[in-house]
N, C-alpha and C positions, 0 to 999 in steps of 0.2 A: 299314454299321457306324458306331458313333459312339465317338470317342476323346477322352480328356481331355487338354488341353494342360497342360504345366508352366508355372508362373508366368513363367518366362523366355522362354516361346513365345507369350505372349498377343498380342504385337505382330502375329502372323501373321493376325489377323483384321481388321486395319486396312483392307485393301482392301474389306471388306465394309461399312465405315462411310463410305467416301467418298461424296460427294455426298448425304449424308443430313443435312439440316439440322434435323431434329427428333429425331434420336437422344438418348436419355436420357443426361444427364450422367454417371450411375452406370456406364454401360458404359465410357465413356472412363476414368473414375477406376479402374475394375478393370484395364483394359488397361495403364494407366500404373503399376499396382501401388500406387495410394493407397488404394483401398478394398478390402475383403475381397470375394473372389469366386472363382468356378471357371468354367472355359469348356471345352465339349465341341464338337468339330467332326467333320466327315465325313472330312477328310484332314488329317493331321498336317503335311504340307508345304505344301499349297496349299489351305486350307479354302475351300469354296464355301457352306457352311452352318453355322450355329453357334448353340448355346444358351449364353447367358451368365447366371450365377447371381449376383445381388447377394444374398449370404448373409444370410439372415434376412429377406428382402424379397420378391423376385420374380425370375422368369426372363424373359430376352428371347430371342426366336428371330429371328435375322437371316439374310439371305443368300437363296439360291436356294431358293424354294418348290417348284420341280419336281424337286428332288433325291430321286429315288425311293429310293435306298439309304438315305439318311438318313431319309426319311419312313417307310419300312417298318421301320426300327429304333427310331423315337421312342417308340412306346407301350411296348414292352418296356423301353427304356432308362429311362423314367420308373419303371415298376414295379420293376426290378431295381437301378438305381443312384440315380437322383435322389431317388426317394421315400424309400428308407432313409437316404440322406445327409442329406436335409432333416430327417427325424425325428430322427437322432442328433444333428445340429448345433444345431438350434433348435427342435425340437418340432413342426416343419411338418408338417401333415397333408393339405394341399391343394397342388395344382399351379396356380399362377397365372402366366400368361405374357402378356407384352406383345409385340405385333407391329407392325411399322411399315409393312407393305405389305398392302393389302387381299387380294392373291391367297393370303396365308397363311390367311385366314379360312376359305375353303372347303376348303382342304387339311387344316387342323386339325379341322374339323367331320367330315371324312371318317375321318381318323386316329382320332379319339376318340369316333366315333358310338356305340360300346357303353358309353361312360362318362357318357353324358348331360351333355355340357359346357354350362357356363352362360357366355354371352358378354356381357361388360360393356364399355361404352365409356368411354374416358378422355378427359377434357377437358384440353387443354394451353392455358396462358395466355402471353401474350406480355408481357414486362417492359416497363412504361411509365415511362420515365425521368422524365417530368414529375410523374406521381403519386408516384413515390418521393421526389422532391425536396420535395414538400409533406409527406410523412411524416417526413422526416428531423428535424423539430422535435417530434415526438410526445413526446419525453421531458419537455418543458415542460408538457405537459397530463396527465402521469401523477399519480395521488394522491400525496400526500407520502411515504408509506411505500414506494413502488416506484421501482425505477430499471432502466434498461436498460445492461447491461454486456456487453462482449465476453467470450467464454470465453478465459481465459488460463491459463498454468501455475499461478499463484497460486489461482485459483478452483478448479482441478481438485485441487489439493494440500489445499484446505480443504473439500472435498466429503466430509464424514464419512459421509453416507448413501449414497455412491456413485450418486448420481442421474445425474450427468453421464456418468461412466465406464460404469456399469452399463447405463443406459438409452439412451444415445445413442453414445458413442464406440466402445465395444466391439462394438456391433452392425455398425457400417459401416466404421470406420477400422482400419488395420492396426496403428497405434500412436498414442499420444498425440502423440509427435513429429511424425508425418505429419499429424495433424489441425491442430496449431499451425502447421506449416509451409505447408500447402495449403488448410485449411478455415477456417471462421469460425462463430461461433454466439454 
């Protein structure tokens, strides 16, 4: 079976994130309550496997890939719960998932073989502090009519077309205040 955690229970998947250096920052932001998300697990008390949904974005599957109860429930859970929820929430019509362990790939191939899954590989990049330092002065090279500014409360208040709130903040952040406190852009 697969169960949905309440937001005040999200911390229960922390053990699944330990020792994972390449875990997407979105997962931690959802667990911390900073970004919008939902989490489903195999066990409400001590999860061994979880699906984390960065609402409007992508699903992450983490934990024990040999969890047969979870794996046997996953396909129907997508059809009956995740699919309709995604469609209602953001118009999502596809199920895209990121996995962090190769052993999940063969499991998902087997679980979804009747759905003809498409596998795509994601590339992750390492932050290069030296290159960043070189880019800090990029504002001096911008054409005269352009400027780079940090998104702040004033900019959001003056966003008459709702480009910032409508296209960025509301998709990922729980509130403008959370964004201003924990985010940047």
